[in-house]
C-alpha positions in Angstrom: -13.9 -1.6 11.9 -13.5 0.8 14.3 -10.6 1.1 16.3 -8.6 -0.1 13.2 -5.2 1.0 13.5 -3.5 0.0 10.0 -4.3 -2.3 7.2 -0.9 -3.8 7.4 2.5 -4.0 8.3 5.7 -3.2 5.8 9.1 -5.2 7.2 11.7 -2.9 6.5 14.3 -5.4 8.6 14.9 -9.1 9.1 16.4 -11.7 10.7 18.7 -13.0 7.9 19.8 -16.4 8.3 23.3 -16.6 6.4 24.0 -12.8 7.5 23.2 -13.9 11.2 21.7 -10.3 12.0 19.1 -8.2 10.9 18.9 -6.8 7.5 17.0 -4.5 5.7 15.5 -6.5 2.9 13.4 -5.8 -0.4 9.5 -6.9 -1.5 9.2 -9.4 -4.2 6.3 -10.6 -5.8 6.5 -14.5 -5.7 3.1 -15.2 -7.2 -0.2 -14.4 -8.1 -3.2 -16.6 -7.0 -7.1 -15.4 -6.8 -6.6 -16.1 -3.0 -4.0 -13.3 -3.1 -0.5 -12.2 -3.8 2.4 -13.8 -2.3 5.6 -12.0 -1.7 9.3 -12.8 -0.8 11.6 -11.1 1.6 15.2 -11.0 0.2 18.2 -9.8 2.0 19.8 -6.6 -0.1 22.7 -7.4 1.2 23.0 -11.5 0.2 20.2 -12.2 -1.7 19.1 -15.5 0.2 15.5 -15.2 1.6 14.2 -13.5 5.4 10.5 -14.6 5.0 7.4 -13.9 3.0 3.9 -12.7 2.9 0.4 -13.8 1.5 -2.0 -10.0 0.7 -5.4 -9.8 0.0 -6.3 -9.1 -3.5 -8.1 -5.9 -3.8 -11.4 -5.3 -3.1 -13.8 -5.0 -6.9 -14.6 -1.2 -6.7 -18.1 -0.4 -7.0 -20.0 2.5 -9.3 -22.4 4.4 -6.9 -23.5 5.8 -10.2 -25.3 2.8 -11.6 
């Protein structure tokens, strides 16, 4: 895709509902589904969930030497 600047964004700070301030987060795998993997962002300080993200599955690699 021309003009594409990046493939995806990874969160490093998110607003924590329990701490009520932006906190560093860890990305944790929740589910592996046919339509993609679901991840949860967890607050480093208190461990509460701050959000989630669906990632598309990787495309199969095609061999040019068939």
